[in-house]
C-alpha positions, 0 to 999 in steps of 0.5 A: 122102758129104759132097762139101764135104770131098773132098780137103780142098777146100771147095765154093768150089773148085767143079769139083775137088770135083765131079770128085772126088765123081763119081770116088768115086761111079764107083769105088764103083759099079764095085766094088759091081757087080764083087764080086757077079759075081765071087763068084757060082757059074757055074751060078747065074742072074745075078740070083739069084747077084747077090742071094744074093752081095750078102746073103752078102758085104755087112756088115749095116751096109752093107745097113741104110740107117740103121744106129745109129752110135757117135760117136768123139772126132772127131765121126764116126759109126762102125759096127763100129769095130775101135778106139774111143778112150775118153779123148778128152782124153789118149788114155790109154784105148782099146779095141782089137781089137774083134770085133763079135758083134752090131750092131743097132737097140737094142744092139751087142756086141763082145769086145776089149781095153781098153788103159789107161795106169797113169799110174805114176809119172805118165801121160807115164811110165806103161805101157799095160796090157791088160784083156780086155773085153766091150763093149755099146753101147746106148740109141740116141738121135737124133744132134743135127745128123744127121737120121734117124741114131741114135747109141748113148748108153751103153757098158758095159765088162765086164772078163772077167779083172781090171779097171784099178785102182781100178775095178770089173769092170762099168762103164757110161758115157754117151757124150756126143760 
């Protein structure tokens, strides 16, 4: 957690940042401790139930201390995002309703919808059209400025029905954020 950004405060504000960071850490610990205990069956031993419950209830990204991320338009590393903006400059192309089947150290795959502005007669007056798509993230590379963090460097869109005009049904882009 970057405590320098808590509540929009800078480190120069001192005490308010430390208090906010401590409060966030305390809440996270309390929630983390409560979830496994609440989910465990009454007949199981406490340690076995906490261990089994944590692995069953915790998403893989949380369990993996160094998951591969996809970097968004705001330079934030994301794991299994529900939406992903492809057109950072104008917002005319966005992946929505992403359901991740896998998220691994080499690739991640999802299904969802690509919402593309047809820009007809021009983008401000255009309509967003939906295209079902399978998304594959791949080619993890080091994320500059973030030691020990890998980011996916390639995204492949495979349109399962029609593709946006004038494109093809199988498109691969380099992610440069």
